[in-house]
Every structure is written in C-alpha cells, then in structure tokens.
N, C-alpha and C positions, 0 to 999 in steps of 0.2 A: 282810435277812440272816438265815440260819437260826440263826446263833450268838445273835442277839438273842432268838429264840423260846426257845432252850434256857436262856438266862440268866434269862428271865422266869419259868421254872418253879422257880427256886431260892427256897425260902421265906425271907421276911424276918422275923427274930426280934426286930427292934427295936420299941420302943413307938411306935405310930403318931403319938401327940401330939408326940413329940420328933423325928420324921423331917423333915429338911429336904431331903435329896438322895435321889432315887430309887435303889433298890438296883441295878437293871439298869444305870443310868448309871455308878455307881461301879465295878461289875465290868467293864463294857465298857471304860471308860477305863483301868482297871488292866491289863487284858489287852493293849490296844493299846500302853500305855506300856512294859510289860515286853518286848513284842516289839521295841520301838524302843530297848531298852537301859537302861530305868530300873532302878535297883538298890535304891532305898529309897522311903519314903513321901514324902519331900520332892521326890524326882525326879518322882513321879507328879503332885504338885500343880503343879510347874513345867511338865510335859508338857501337862497339861490347860489351863494358861493359854496356852501357845504354840499349841496345836492346837484351841482352843475352837471356832472357826468350823467346822472340818472335823468335829469330834466332834458338834457340834450338828445335823449332818445326820441323825444316826442315833439320838441319845439326847437327853433333855431336860437342859439345864443352866440352866434358867430361874432357879434360885435361886443362881446364881453357881458358882464353882469350889470343889469340896470341898477342905478343908484336909488337910494331911498327917496330922493327928490323926484326921480323919474316916475316911480310908482305913485307918488302923491299927485303929481301933475296929470298923469294919465287918468287916474280914477276920478280926479276932480272934473275932468272934461267929459267923462262918460255920462250918457243918459241913464239915470237910475232905473228907468222902466226897462231898458234893454238888459241890464244886469239882473233885474228881478225875473224877467222872462227866462233868461238863461238858467238861473238857479232853480226856478220852478219846474222847468222842463226836465232838467237833469234829475231833480228829486223825484219827479213822476216816473222817470225811466228806472231809477233805482228801486222804487216801490214795485213797479210792474215786474221787475226781474227777481224780486225777493218775496217777502211776506206781504200779504194784503194789509191795509191799514184798518185793523179792527177797532182801534181807539185813537182818536185825535184829541189832544189836549190843547185848548186855547188859553193863552195866558199873556198878560201884559208885563213888559220888563222895561226898566230904565238902564241905559248903557252906563256902566261905571266909568267915572272919570270924564264924562262928556260935558259936564256943566261948566259954563263960562260966565264971566261977569255980566254979559249982556244977554245971555240966553240960559234957559233951564236945561235939565238933562234931556238927552235924546231918548225918546220912548217909542216903543213899538208893541204891536200885538202879533204873536206868532202862533202857528199851528204845528204842534209837535206830534210826529208819528211814533207812538210808543214801540211798536214792533220793530221798526227799522232804525230807531234812535236818530231821527232825521227831521229837520224843520222843512215842512212841505210848502209853506207860504208865510208871508209876513207883510204887515201894513204899518207904516209909520203913523204916529199920532203926535199932536201938539203937546199933549200932557196926559198923565194917567187918567184924568177925569174924562178924556175923550174916548176911552175904550169902548163905551156903549155904541158910539157911532162907527168905530173901526171894525168891531167884531162882525156885524152883518156884511160889510164889504168883503171881509176875508172869507166868510162862509160862502158868499155868493160865487166866489171864484173857484170853489173846490167841489169835487165829487164827494158826496156824503153817504151815498147809498150803502147800506149794510155796515155802517160804521157807528160807533158810539162817541158822541162829542161831549167832552167834559169841560166845564167852565166854572170859575169861581163865582161868587155872588154878583160880580159886575155884569155877568151875562144872564142874570135871572130876569129876563124881560119877555113879555108876550111876543113881541115882534121877532126876537131871536129864536124862540121856541117854534114859532110858526114857520120860520124859514128852514129850520132843521127838518121839521116834519115834512114840509113841502119837497125837500130834496131827498126824502125817504131815508133819513138818518134817525138814530135814537140819541137821547141826551141824558146827562147827569149834571145837575146844576147845584151850586151852593145857594143857600137861602139864609138871609139875615132878617132881623126885625124891621128893616126899612120897608118890608112888604107885610104889614101887620095882619091883614086878613088871611093871606096865604100862610104866614108863619103860624098863626093861631090854629088854622085848619089842620096843618101838618102836625102840630103838637097834639091836637085832639085825636087825630088818627093814630099817632104812635102810642098815645096813652091807652086808647081803647082797643086798638087792633094789633099794634106792632108787637106786643108781648104775648100774643096768642100762640099756642103751640103750633098751629098750622103755618105760622110765618117764621118759625125757627129754622136755622140752617144746621145740618148735621151730616156727618160722614156715615154712610151706611156700610156695615160690614157684612159681606155675603159669606155665609157658612155653608160648606158643602160636605155632605156625608159620603163616606166611602164604604 
C-alpha cells in the first residue's frame, strides 16, 4: 500500500527506549478505524482488537493491541502538519485513480462535543469532493467568523482547474472569486443581503431576465419517424 510508505515518512518523536508499538502501525490502525466510524480513543482500541487479524496483514501488532491511552499520547505528540500532508496526499491519489473532482464544496463545520469551559468548539473549513465523497483538504479556524480568512488559504493549496467551487454566503467575497478565477476554476456562491448592491442587482436581473423563455430549462424529446 502506498499509504504505508507515506506513513513511514512521518518522524517519530517518542523516546526509542519507551516505544512498544510501531508508529506506522498506530497511525494505520487509527486511519482505518476512523474510516469505519470510530469516534474516540477507546473505539480505536476496540476496533484494533476486533480487526487484529486483518490489520496484521499490513502492519506489525506483535506487541499486542495499543491501548486507548497509547493512541491518545501518540497523536498528541504528532505534528499536525505532517498528518495533514499525509491525508492530503492520500486524498489526491484516490482522486487521481478514480473520478476527477468536477465539484468541490467548501464549508465550515464545528466539531460536535469539542466545546470546553475554557475554549469554544473546534471549527474548521473543509473542501469536499462530491464525485469521490472525500475531504480533499481542511483548515482549522479559531471560530466560525474566521471562515473568510481560512477559505483563501484552503483554495490556494488546491488545484481548481476545470472544477466548480461551491461556497455558502460566507465565501461571497471579491478576493475569493478572484482567486478561484486565477486558478482557472468556476464558482457558485451563496448571496445574502449583507451585499446590498450586488443583491439588488441580482434581484433586478432575475426579475427582468430570469423568467424569460430563453433562460428556461427543459428536457428535449427527440421524435424519430420510421
């Protein structure tokens, strides 16, 4: 598996004398577990126990099953940028070997259950590939209000040529449109009344042009005589 080669390139920051479980094994198990619906460290431990025989075909579990605390400690010590690079590269390979990304949906989400007394919810902006049902890239944000600054950073890191980028009203910004066009992509954006001039112009266009027969969509039925 190519994913195993990429995982092996991630540096292990643990003290060698205290290492019991191979880093590649822990990361591979975690990725498989998350794809199968695991939501916390205990889920990963149970997933590894149930799927040990299958997982052992690809990674070493000779020292037994990593505990939930081991999964937590390892991922706490990892550099998030290394994990993000791994996931982005793997996602790009999946897309390259399957359908092209004709549509990329950009959206901000808050992680359920992540709010604490001293912090708010963890929020991020992600790029979702409709054709492959896959997150291509993601950027963390301090809050939902920071989506406007996170979206350009996300778009800048992606290939947008021959794709249509869809974003809700949070992405209805001149700078974001300019970036998409510069990267040779198309766009469909949400529009609210917080852009009064543009909103009024669109309303005027729809009223005067949108209902015209030339703009109607229809299914043409081809009749053939015999």
